C-alpha positions in Angstrom: 145.9 71.3 103.9 146.3 74.9 104.6 144.2 76.3 107.6 140.9 77.3 107.7 140.5 81.2 107.9 138.6 84.0 107.6 138.8 85.6 103.7 140.0 89.4 103.0 137.7 91.6 101.2 141.3 91.8 98.6 139.6 88.0 97.8 136.3 88.9 96.3 137.5 88.4 92.9 139.1 84.9 93.6 136.2 83.7 95.2 133.7 85.1 93.3 136.1 82.8 90.1 135.9 79.6 92.3 132.4 80.3 93.4 130.9 80.7 89.8 133.4 77.6 88.5 132.4 75.4 91.2 128.9 76.3 90.3 128.9 75.6 87.0 130.6 72.4 87.4 127.9 71.4 90.3 125.2 72.9 89.1 124.5 74.3 85.6 123.5 70.8 84.1 121.3 69.8 87.2 119.2 73.3 87.2 117.3 75.4 84.5 118.9 76.8 81.9 117.8 80.4 82.9 119.2 79.9 86.7 122.6 79.4 84.9 122.0 82.2 82.8 121.6 84.4 86.1 124.4 82.9 88.0 127.0 85.2 86.4 131.0 85.8 87.4 129.3 89.6 88.3 126.5 88.1 90.0 129.0 86.1 92.5 131.2 88.8 93.2 128.3 91.1 93.6 126.9 88.8 96.4 130.5 88.4 98.2 131.0 91.4 100.3 128.0 90.6 102.5 128.9 87.3 102.9 132.7 87.1 104.0 132.2 87.8 107.9 130.4 84.2 108.0 132.7 82.8 105.7 135.6 80.8 106.0 138.4 80.2 103.5 141.2 77.8 102.9 144.2 78.3 101.1 146.4 80.9 100.0 145.8 84.9 100.5 144.6 85.6 96.6 144.3 82.0 95.7 141.4 80.6 97.6 141.3 76.4 97.2 137.8 76.3 99.5 135.2 78.1 101.1 131.8 77.6 103.2 129.3 80.1 104.2 127.6 79.8 107.2 123.7 82.0 107.2 121.6 82.0 110.3 121.2 78.2 110.5 122.2 77.2 107.3 125.2 75.6 106.0 124.6 78.2 102.8 127.5 78.0 100.7 130.1 75.4 100.2 132.6 75.2 97.0 136.0 73.7 96.6 138.2 74.1 93.5 138.7 71.7 91.4 142.1 71.1 91.9 141.5 71.1 95.9 138.9 68.5 95.8 139.8 64.9 97.1 142.3 66.6 99.9 140.0 67.1 103.0 139.1 70.3 102.3 135.6 70.5 102.4 135.2 68.0 105.0 137.1 70.1 107.1 135.1 73.3 106.4 132.1 71.8 106.8 133.3 70.4 110.5 134.3 74.3 111.1 130.8 75.2 109.7 129.3 72.8 112.2 131.1 74.3 115.1 130.6 77.7 114.2 126.5 77.1 113.7 126.6 74.9 116.8 127.9 77.8 119.0 125.7 80.1 118.0 123.3 77.8 119.5 121.9 76.2 116.2 120.7 72.9 117.3 119.4 71.1 113.9 121.3 73.0 111.1 120.1 72.8 107.4 121.3 73.2 103.7 120.0 72.9 100.5 121.4 70.6 97.9 120.7 71.0 94.5 118.4 68.1 92.6 120.5 65.6 90.8 124.3 67.0 91.9 124.4 63.4 93.4 128.0 64.3 94.2 127.3 66.7 96.7 124.7 64.1 98.0 126.8 61.8 98.6 129.4 63.4 99.8 126.8 65.4 102.7 125.3 61.8 103.3 128.8 61.1 104.2 129.6 63.9 106.5 126.3 62.8 108.1 123.8 64.9 106.9 120.2 63.3 106.4 117.9 64.1 103.7 114.8 65.8 105.3 112.4 65.9 101.8 112.5 68.3 99.1 111.7 72.0 99.6 111.2 75.1 97.3 114.0 77.8 98.1 113.8 81.2 96.9 116.8 83.2 95.6 117.6 86.2 94.9 118.5 87.0 91.6 118.7 90.3 89.4 115.9 89.7 87.8 113.9 89.1 91.4 113.2 86.0 93.2 113.7 82.8 91.6 112.0 79.6 93.4 113.2 76.1 93.0 112.8 72.9 94.3 116.3 71.5 96.4 116.7 68.7 98.4 117.1 70.1 102.5 119.3 68.0 104.1 120.0 68.4 107.9 122.1 67.5 110.6 121.8 67.4 114.5 124.9 69.2 116.1 126.1 68.6 119.4 125.9 71.8 121.7 129.1 73.7 121.7 131.7 73.0 124.4 
C-alpha cells in the first residue's frame, strides 16, 4: 500500500472521478433517485477544493486509490476505488482520520452511512464504530438542501499522545 498523503490541487479531477464512481457504486441503488441525479461528477469536483486541507489520499500523484476527509468531529467522506479494495487502504485511511480527529481533541467521532449500504456498515463495525441510530443529515446540493435519513455511527477516540 502507498503512503497516506495530502492531495494536491492538481488531483481534483482524479479525486472527483474516484468519488463519483465510489458514490455510484455504494449509494446510487440505496438512495433516492433525485439525489443520484444531483450527485454528478461535476458536483463532486466543485466540492473538493474546500475539502483538500482536511483530506488524505493513498495512491500515486494523480492516480489516487482512496481518500478520506474529516470535518469538525466527523469522518466526512471515505471512498476507495474498486481496484484498491481489499488491500487495507480503507482501514489505513480510517485509522489516519481517527488519529487526526483525536489530535483535534475529538472524543466521540461520528460518521453518516447510507441506509442500505451494508458493505460500508460491516466495514465500519469491523473498525470499531458503533451504530448509534438513524438521523437526518442535511446535504447541500446544487438545488439547495436535501434531507436524508442515514445511519449514524460513532466511535470513542483515545486522546492523542
